[in-house]
C-alpha positions, 0 to 999 in steps of 0.5 A, spaced: 349 692 615 345 686 612 339 687 606 334 687 612 337 693 615 338 697 608 333 702 607 330 701 600 331 706 594 326 711 594 322 713 587 322 720 586 317 723 581 320 727 575 315 732 576 318 734 583 325 735 580 327 742 578 328 742 570 335 744 571 336 738 576 332 733 572 336 735 566 343 734 570 340 727 572 338 725 565 345 727 562 349 723 568 345 717 566 346 717 558 353 719 559 355 713 563 360 708 560 356 703 557 350 706 555 349 704 548 344 707 542 347 702 537 351 703 531 349 710 529 352 716 534 346 720 537 346 727 539 346 728 547 340 732 546 336 727 543 338 722 548 336 726 554 329 727 550 328 720 549 330 719 557 325 724 558 320 721 554 321 714 558 320 718 564 313 722 562 310 715 560 312 711 566 317 707 562 323 709 567 323 712 574 328 716 578 330 712 584 334 715 590 338 710 594 339 713 601 345 709 603 349 711 598 346 718 597 346 717 589 340 718 584 339 713 578 334 712 573 331 705 572 327 702 567 320 700 569 317 693 567 
């Protein structure tokens, strides 16, 4: 399949996701290797709260890739 046939990712409003599922998506995102919050250790709940704030402010959004059936959080600019 070339890029012209690939279905585009779909934005999923965070308000359309159950609180439990939203927490799971955010936790999966912040626990991925390579997520760096600097030199100090930041508790998981703080990281989740930070990402939730970014989603609420429109600084990040949840994207669903129909080809891989995966969900990711991406920064919006």
